[in-house]
C-alpha positions in Angstrom: -12.5 8.8 6.2 -14.0 12.1 5.2 -16.9 12.6 2.8 -15.6 13.0 -0.8 -16.9 15.2 -3.5 -17.8 13.8 -6.9 -14.6 15.0 -8.4 -12.6 13.5 -5.5 -14.3 10.2 -6.0 -13.6 10.3 -9.8 -9.9 11.1 -9.0 -9.8 8.2 -6.5 -11.2 5.8 -9.1 -8.7 7.0 -11.7 -5.9 6.4 -9.2 -7.2 2.9 -8.4 -7.3 2.0 -12.1 -3.8 3.4 -12.7 -2.4 1.5 -9.7 -4.1 -1.7 -10.8 -2.2 -1.5 -14.1 1.1 -0.9 -12.1 0.7 -3.4 -9.2 -0.1 -7.0 -9.1 -0.3 -9.4 -6.1 3.1 -10.3 -4.9 4.8 -7.1 -6.1 7.1 -5.3 -3.7 6.2 -1.8 -2.6 9.0 0.2 -0.9 8.4 2.8 1.9 10.9 5.4 3.0 10.6 7.4 6.2 11.1 11.0 5.3 10.2 12.7 8.6 9.0 12.0 12.2 7.4 14.8 14.2 9.0 16.0 17.4 6.3 14.2 19.4 6.9 11.0 17.5 3.2 10.7 16.7 3.2 11.7 13.0 5.3 10.5 10.1 5.9 11.4 6.5 6.4 8.2 4.5 7.0 8.1 0.7 5.9 5.0 -1.3 7.9 3.8 -4.2 8.2 0.9 -6.7 10.9 -0.2 -9.0 10.0 -0.5 -12.7 12.5 -1.0 -15.5 15.4 -0.5 -13.0 14.0 2.9 -12.1 12.5 4.1 -8.8 9.0 5.5 -9.2 7.4 7.6 -6.5 3.7 6.6 -6.3 3.0 8.5 -3.1 0.5 10.8 -4.8 -1.5 7.9 -6.2 -1.4 6.0 -2.9 -2.6 9.0 -1.1 -5.5 9.4 -3.5 -6.5 5.8 -3.1 -6.1 5.4 0.7 -7.3 9.0 1.5 -4.2 9.6 3.6 -3.1 13.2 3.1 0.2 14.2 1.5 2.8 16.0 3.6 4.1 18.4 0.9 7.1 19.7 2.9 8.5 16.2 3.5 7.2 14.6 0.2 5.4 11.7 1.7 2.1 10.4 3.1 1.2 12.0 6.4 0.2 9.3 8.9 -0.3 9.5 12.6 0.2 7.0 15.4 3.0 5.0 16.9 3.7 1.6 18.2 3.3 -0.2 14.9 4.9 -0.3 11.5 3.2 2.6 9.7 4.8 1.8 6.3 3.2 -1.6 6.5 -0.1 0.1 7.5 0.0 2.2 4.3 0.8 -0.8 2.0 -1.7 -3.1 3.8 -4.5 -0.5 3.2 -3.4 -0.1 -0.4 -3.8 -3.9 -1.0 -7.2 -4.0 0.7 -8.4 -1.2 -1.6 -6.9 -2.5 -4.9 -7.7 -6.1 -4.5 -11.0 -5.8 -2.6 -12.0 -9.0 -0.7 -9.5 -11.5 -2.0 -6.6 -12.3 -4.3 -5.5 -15.6 -5.8 -2.4 -17.3 -4.5 0.6 -16.6 -6.7 2.5 -19.7 -5.7 5.9 -19.9 -4.0 6.7 -16.5 -2.6 3.0 -15.6 -2.1 2.9 -12.8 0.6 -0.4 -14.0 2.1 -0.4 -14.3 5.9 -2.3 -17.6 5.4 1.0 -19.2 4.5 2.5 -18.1 7.8 -0.5 -19.4 9.7 -0.4 -23.0 8.4 -1.7 -22.9 4.8 1.0 -24.7 2.8 -1.1 -24.9 -0.3 0.6 -22.8 -3.0 -1.8 -23.8 -5.8 -4.1 -21.1 -7.2 -6.8 -20.5 -4.6 -8.3 -17.3 -3.0 -6.8 -15.7 0.0 -9.4 -13.8 2.0 -7.2 -10.9 3.3 -6.1 -8.8 0.4 -4.1 -6.5 2.6 -1.3 -9.0 2.3 -1.4 -9.1 -1.5 1.6 -6.7 -1.7 5.0 -7.0 -0.1 6.2 -4.0 1.9 9.9 -3.2 2.3 11.7 -0.3 3.9 14.4 1.6 2.1 
C-alpha cells in the first residue's frame, strides 16, 4: 500500500475503531457487485451490513481501513484482478485488519477455516487466521 500522511493514518484508525464497534467475529458482511470494467480486470464492489433490519453501506469505512480506493461513479470499492472472489478478498482483508493476528472461536457457526480443515473443537480457543473472522455473502 502507499505511504499515508498523518491525517490519513488518523482517519484510518478512527475507521478501524468505528468498525470494531459495528462488527464482531462471526458477523455477516454483504458484498454487491456494482460494476465490472470492459476488460474484466476491475470491479466496483459495495460492502454492506444489516443492523436493526436496515441495510447500512460501510464501503467508505472499509476503504479507509483496507486502503482500497473508492469508485465514486459506481459507489463501491475499486479492486483489480480476476480469477478469484474479489468480494471475499475485501472482507478477508477487513477481518485481518480489524482482528489482527487471531480471534476466539465463537462456537457453532464459527466461520474459521480451521473448522473446515479438521478442527472440530468449538470451545473458546484462538484461531490464527483472522481473515476468516467475518462471513462474506453476495447480494
